[in-house]
C-alpha positions in Angstrom: -2.0 -14.7 6.4 -3.1 -11.1 6.7 -6.8 -10.8 7.4 -9.3 -8.1 8.3 -12.1 -8.0 10.9 -15.2 -9.8 9.8 -13.5 -12.6 7.8 -16.1 -15.2 6.8 -14.5 -18.0 8.8 -17.5 -20.2 8.7 -17.6 -20.0 4.9 -13.9 -20.7 4.7 -14.3 -23.8 6.9 -17.1 -25.1 4.7 -15.1 -24.6 1.5 -12.1 -26.3 3.0 -14.2 -29.2 4.1 -15.6 -29.7 0.6 -12.2 -29.3 -1.1 -13.3 -26.2 -3.0 -10.9 -23.9 -1.4 -7.1 -24.2 -1.3 -5.5 -22.2 1.4 -1.8 -22.6 2.4 -1.3 -24.3 5.7 1.2 -23.0 8.2 4.0 -25.3 7.0 4.1 -24.1 3.3 3.9 -20.5 4.5 6.8 -20.8 6.8 10.3 -19.8 5.8 12.4 -22.7 4.3 15.6 -21.9 6.2 16.0 -21.5 9.9 18.2 -18.4 9.6 15.7 -16.8 7.2 12.3 -15.2 7.6 9.7 -13.4 5.6 10.0 -9.7 5.1 7.5 -7.6 3.1 9.3 -6.3 0.0 6.3 -4.6 -1.6 2.9 -3.7 -0.3 -0.3 -1.8 -1.4 -3.2 -1.5 1.0 -6.5 -2.5 -0.6 -8.8 0.5 -1.0 -12.1 -0.6 -2.5 -13.8 -2.6 -5.2 -16.5 -0.2 -6.5 -14.9 3.0 -7.9 -14.8 2.4 -11.7 -11.8 4.6 -12.5 -8.3 4.9 -11.2 -6.7 8.1 -9.9 -5.8 9.2 -13.4 -9.3 8.7 -14.8 -8.6 5.5 -16.6 -11.4 2.8 -16.4 -10.8 0.0 -13.9 -12.6 -3.3 -14.9 -15.5 -4.0 -12.7 -16.5 -7.2 -14.4 -13.8 -9.7 -15.5 -14.8 -12.3 -18.1 -12.3 -15.1 -18.8 -9.3 -12.8 -18.8 -5.9 -12.3 -17.4 -4.4 -9.5 -15.3 -0.7 -8.7 -15.3 0.1 -6.5 -12.3 3.5 -4.7 -12.3 5.1 -4.1 -8.9 8.5 -3.0 -7.8 10.1 -4.7 -4.7 12.2 -2.9 -2.2 14.3 -5.9 -1.3 15.7 -8.5 -3.7 16.0 -12.2 -3.1 15.6 -15.7 -4.5 12.4 -16.8 -2.8 9.2 -14.9 -2.6 5.5 -15.4 -1.8 2.5 -13.5 -3.0 -0.6 -12.2 -1.1 -3.9 -11.9 -3.0 -6.8 -10.0 -1.5 -10.5 -10.2 -1.8 -11.0 -7.7 1.1 -13.7 -5.7 -0.6 -15.1 -8.1 -3.1 -18.7 -9.0 -3.4 -18.3 -12.7 -4.2 -15.7 -15.4 -3.7 -12.9 -14.9 -6.3 -11.2 -17.8 -8.1 -7.7 -17.5 -9.4 -7.3 -20.4 -11.8 -3.6 -19.8 -12.7 -1.1 -17.4 -11.2 2.5 -16.8 -12.3 5.3 -14.4 -11.4 8.3 -13.3 -13.3 10.8 -10.5 -13.7 9.5 -7.9 -16.1 11.1 -6.2 -19.0 9.8 -3.5 -21.3 7.6 -5.7 -23.5 7.8 -9.1 -21.9 8.1 -11.2 -18.7 11.1 -13.5 -18.3 10.1 -17.1 -17.7 6.7 -16.7 -15.8 7.0 -19.1 -12.9 3.9 -20.9 -11.6 2.6 -19.9 -8.2 0.7 -22.4 -6.1 -1.5 -22.2 -3.0 -1.3 -25.1 -0.6 0.2 -27.1 -3.5 -2.7 -26.3 -5.8 -2.6 -24.2 -9.0 -6.1 -22.8 -8.4 -7.4 -21.0 -5.3 -10.7 -19.5 -4.3 -10.7 -16.7 -1.9 -13.9 -15.9 0.1 -15.3 -12.4 0.5 -13.3 -10.3 3.0 -10.3 -12.7 3.0 -6.9 -12.9 1.5 -4.6 -15.8 0.6 -0.8 -16.2 0.7 1.0 -18.4 -1.8 3.5 -21.2 -1.3 7.2 -20.1 -1.5 8.3 -19.4 -5.1 11.9 -19.7 -6.2 12.8 -16.7 -8.4 15.8 -14.5 -8.5 14.8 -10.9 -8.4 16.5 -7.6 -7.5 15.4 -4.5 -5.5 13.8 -1.8 -7.7 13.5 -4.2 -10.6 9.9 -4.9 -11.8 8.0 -8.1 -11.1 4.9 -9.1 -13.1 2.2 -11.0 -11.2 -0.2 -12.5 -13.7 -3.6 -13.9 -12.7 -6.1 -15.8 -14.8 -9.7 -15.3 -13.7 -12.0 -17.8 -15.3 -15.7 -17.3 -16.0 -17.4 -14.0 -14.9 -16.1 -12.4 -11.7 -17.0 -8.9 -10.5 -15.7 -6.0 -8.4 -12.1 -6.8 -7.9 -10.4 -5.5 -4.8 -7.9 -2.9 -5.8 -5.4 -0.2 -4.7 -6.9 2.8 -6.4 -3.7 4.9 -7.0 -0.7 2.8 -8.0 1.5 5.5 -9.7 2.5 2.5 -11.8 1.2 1.0 -15.1 -0.2 -2.5 -15.1 -1.9 -4.5 -17.9 -4.8 -6.8 -18.5 -6.2 -8.7 -21.5 -9.6 -8.2 -23.2 -12.6 -10.1 -22.0 -12.8 -13.7 -23.4 -9.0 -13.8 -24.1 -8.5 -16.8 -21.7 -5.5 -17.8 -19.7 -2.4 -15.8 -20.7 -0.6 -16.0 -17.4 2.1 -18.3 -18.7 2.9 -16.2 -21.8 6.1 -14.1 -21.8 5.0 -11.5 -24.3 2.8 -8.5 -23.2 1.4 -8.2 -26.7 -2.0 -9.6 -25.9 -2.3 -7.4 -22.7 -3.8 -4.5 -24.7 -5.5 -2.7 -21.8 -3.8 -0.8 -19.0 -4.6 0.7 -15.6 -2.9 2.9 -13.0 -4.4 0.8 -10.2 -3.3 -2.5 -8.7 -5.9 -5.3 -8.7 -6.0 -8.1 -6.1 -2.2 -8.3 -5.3 -1.5 -6.5 -2.0 1.8 -7.9 -0.7 4.9 -9.6 -1.8 7.3 -11.1 0.8 10.9 -12.0 0.3 12.8 -14.6 2.2 15.5 -12.6 3.9 18.2 -13.0 6.6 16.9 -12.9 10.1 18.7 -9.6 10.6 16.5 -7.9 7.9 13.2 -6.4 8.9 10.3 -4.3 7.6 9.4 -0.7 8.4 5.8 0.3 7.5 5.2 3.8 6.1 1.5 4.2 7.1 -0.7 7.1 6.0 -2.8 8.7 3.3 -2.1 10.0 -0.2 1.1 11.7 0.8 2.6 8.3 1.9 1.0 6.8 -1.2 3.0 9.2 -3.4 0.1 11.1 -5.0 1.1 14.0 -7.2 -1.7 16.2 -8.6 -2.0 17.4 -12.1 -4.4 20.3 -11.4 -5.2 22.7 -8.6 -8.2 20.6 -7.8 -6.0 17.5 -7.1 -7.6 15.2 -9.6 -6.6 13.5 -11.8 -3.2 12.2 -10.6 -0.3 13.1 -12.7 0.8 10.5 -15.2 4.2 12.2 -15.3 5.1 10.4 -12.1 3.9 7.0 -13.1 6.5 4.2 -12.9 9.2 6.6 -11.4 9.1 5.1 -7.9 9.3 8.6 -6.5 7.2 8.2 -3.4 8.8 9.2 -0.1 9.0 5.5 1.0 10.8 4.7 -2.2 13.3 7.5 -1.6 13.7 6.4 2.0 14.4 2.9 0.9 17.2 4.2 -1.3 18.7 6.0 1.6 18.6 2.9 3.8 20.2 0.8 1.0 23.0 3.4 0.6 23.7 3.3 4.3 23.7 -0.5 4.4 20.8 -0.7 6.9 18.8 -4.0 6.4 15.3 -2.6 6.5 12.6 -2.9 3.9 10.1 0.0 3.7 6.5 -1.2 3.1 4.2 1.5 1.8 0.7 1.2 3.3 -0.6 4.6 2.2 -4.1 5.1 0.9 -5.2 8.3 -0.9 -7.8 10.3 1.1 -7.5 7.9 4.0 -8.4 9.2 7.4 -7.1 8.0 10.8 -10.3 7.9 12.7 -13.1 8.0 10.1 -14.0 5.1 7.8 -14.0 5.8 4.1 -15.7 2.8 2.7 -17.2 2.0 0.2 -15.3 4.6 -1.7 -11.5 4.5 -2.5 -10.7 6.1 0.9 -10.3 2.7 2.6 -11.0 1.7 6.1 -9.9 4.2 8.8 -6.3 4.0 9.8 -7.3 2.8 13.3 -9.5 0.0 11.7 -6.8 -1.2 9.3 -3.8 -0.7 11.5 -3.6 -4.3 12.7 -3.8 -5.7 9.2 -1.9 -3.1 7.2 0.8 -2.3 9.8 1.2 -4.8 12.6 0.6 -7.9 10.5 3.1 -7.0 7.8 5.7 -9.7 7.6 8.9 -8.8 9.4 7.6 -5.5 10.8 9.5 -3.9 13.7 8.5 -0.3 13.3 5.8 2.0 11.9 6.2 5.5 10.6 2.8 7.2 10.8 1.9 10.4 8.9 -1.8 10.8 8.7 -4.6 13.1 9.8 -5.0 16.0 7.4 -8.0 14.4 5.7 -9.6 13.8 9.1 -9.5 17.6 9.5 -10.3 18.6 5.9 -12.7 16.1 4.3 -16.5 15.8 5.1 -18.0 15.1 7.6 -16.2 18.0 9.3 -16.7 16.7 12.8 -13.2 15.6 13.7 -11.3 17.8 16.1 -7.7 17.9 17.2 -8.7 16.0 20.3 -10.3 13.3 18.2 -7.2 12.9 16.1 -4.9 12.8 19.1 -7.1 10.0 20.6 -6.6 8.1 17.4 -2.8 8.5 17.6 -2.9 7.3 21.2 -4.9 4.2 20.2 -2.5 3.1 17.4 0.6 3.8 19.6 -0.8 1.5 22.2 -1.6 -1.1 19.6 1.9 -1.0 18.2 3.6 -1.2 21.6 1.3 -4.1 22.6 2.8 -6.0 19.7 6.3 -5.0 20.5 6.5 -2.7 17.4 8.1 0.8 17.5 6.0 3.7 16.2 7.1 7.1 15.1 4.8 10.1 14.3 5.2 12.5 11.4 3.8 16.0 11.7 1.1 17.1 9.3 2.0 19.2 6.3 0.4 22.7 5.8 -2.5 23.0 3.3 -4.2 26.3 4.1 -4.1 27.5 0.5 -5.3 24.1 -1.0 -8.8 23.7 -2.3 -9.3 20.3 -0.6 -8.3 20.1 3.1 -7.9 23.9 2.9 -9.8 26.8 1.5 -13.0 25.1 0.5 -13.5 22.1 2.7 -11.6 22.8 5.9 -12.2 26.2 7.6 -10.8 24.9 10.9 -8.2 22.6 9.5 -5.2 24.9 10.0 -6.1 25.6 13.7 -6.5 22.0 14.5 -3.4 21.0 12.5 -1.3 23.4 14.6 -2.7 21.8 17.8 -2.1 18.3 16.5 1.5 19.1 15.5 2.2 20.8 18.8 1.0 17.6 20.5 3.1 15.4 18.2 6.2 17.4 18.9 5.9 17.4 22.7 4.3 13.9 23.4 6.4 11.1 24.8 4.1 8.1 23.9 5.6 7.4 20.5 9.2 6.3 20.0 10.2 9.3 17.9 9.0 12.2 15.8 9.7 13.2 12.2 9.0 16.9 11.6 7.8 16.8 8.0 6.0 20.1 8.5 9.2 22.0 9.4 11.0 20.5 6.4 8.4 21.3 3.7 6.6 24.5 4.8 7.3 27.8 3.2 9.8 29.7 5.4 8.0 33.0 4.7 4.5 31.5 5.4 4.4 28.4 7.6 0.7 27.8 6.8 1.5 26.7 3.2 3.9 24.3 1.5 7.2 25.6 0.1 6.5 26.3 -3.6 9.7 24.4 -4.5 8.2 21.2 -2.9 4.5 21.6 -3.7 2.4 20.1 -6.5 -0.2 22.3 -8.3 -2.9 21.6 -5.7 -0.8 23.0 -2.7 -1.7 19.9 -0.8 0.5 17.1 -2.1 4.3 17.5 -2.5 5.9 17.1 -5.9 8.7 14.6 -6.4 11.3 17.0 -5.0 9.1 17.4 -1.9 8.9 13.6 -1.4 12.6 13.4 -1.6 12.9 16.0 1.2 10.4 14.0 3.3 12.7 11.0 2.9 15.7 13.0 3.7 14.1 14.3 6.9 13.7 10.8 8.4 16.5 9.9 10.8 18.0 6.6 9.7 19.4 6.0 13.2 15.9 6.3 14.5 14.7 3.6 12.1 17.8 1.5 12.8 16.8 1.4 16.5 14.0 -1.0 15.5 16.4 -3.7 14.3 
């Protein structure tokens, strides 16, 4: 089970003792076959529970009243057995999931929603700050084919933990509509959101030779594409296209026959050394690195590209030296766990409103210092020079217009493809 610091272990123990909490024991969570193990096939780092809109400006429900969520996710590795992680990391009260199902998703329906249990129970209550992992579920599913995770929340429950920018459309039913988790049709799921609520990880049972690589970072890893020069809102034109650089990297690995699953642990506006809670910025990269990188099932390597927000978002107190110290800390954490880590250089943004012109007068100076350190250090296991691949050849302080979104900060889909193409597959393969 993936957890975060400060889990209410005493509360958990009390609930277990009274029988009010069903949490899977080690045996149900273990792989069923000795030559198989769990590998993360889809991930989304929890960001917050308070921001009332998603990245496109659509409302996100803050109070759930006897209704059902249907979250649409796209796995990177297919299989026939999976398990689901549900998170209450940023919730304000214990959350009860009375009925959970999962099924393969079509355009208007879900094929045979399959019941999901937790320690053998249909219902599970997750304490504040905790998460829960399901028992293994038998379901045939393919890579890059949608899954629908449906969750019925009884009574009144508030402030669901979410991933703020999904770049994917999910659905939920109106208040008072009851348990629709076992229904195939999407007709009664009349409300939609571009955020993911509660679900933060799906694992596939995979051969022992298959492992996970975590793409760790901020909105650039998350696949954000702006619709305006001011960044917000996110572009709906990229929703459901799976055009993030980790998606494109997964396709390259698949084409090369390399048995790695790329787990996307990017958070929009996230910073490596500065905490962003309670807003949708998430815990700092250093704070969440254990849970969102090293505890990812099957992980053997982490590709880290993060730091431009440390230099460009308030409070503007982070220096290049501070950021380098953060890199050194997570490199040491990865190596202590026997996990390889590769560093990606920071993209230019000197002509961007955020992290550039308006908010970061020293950002470009510090970015150059950080990138120089990344390129010459020998602590990490390798370097990916995203900066060299995406910068404008005639002006290295800005993104190449062919690869830039309208805000000059985030790449467009062509830019994300270039990022994926820049990663050495043999470098990643060394983590097998």
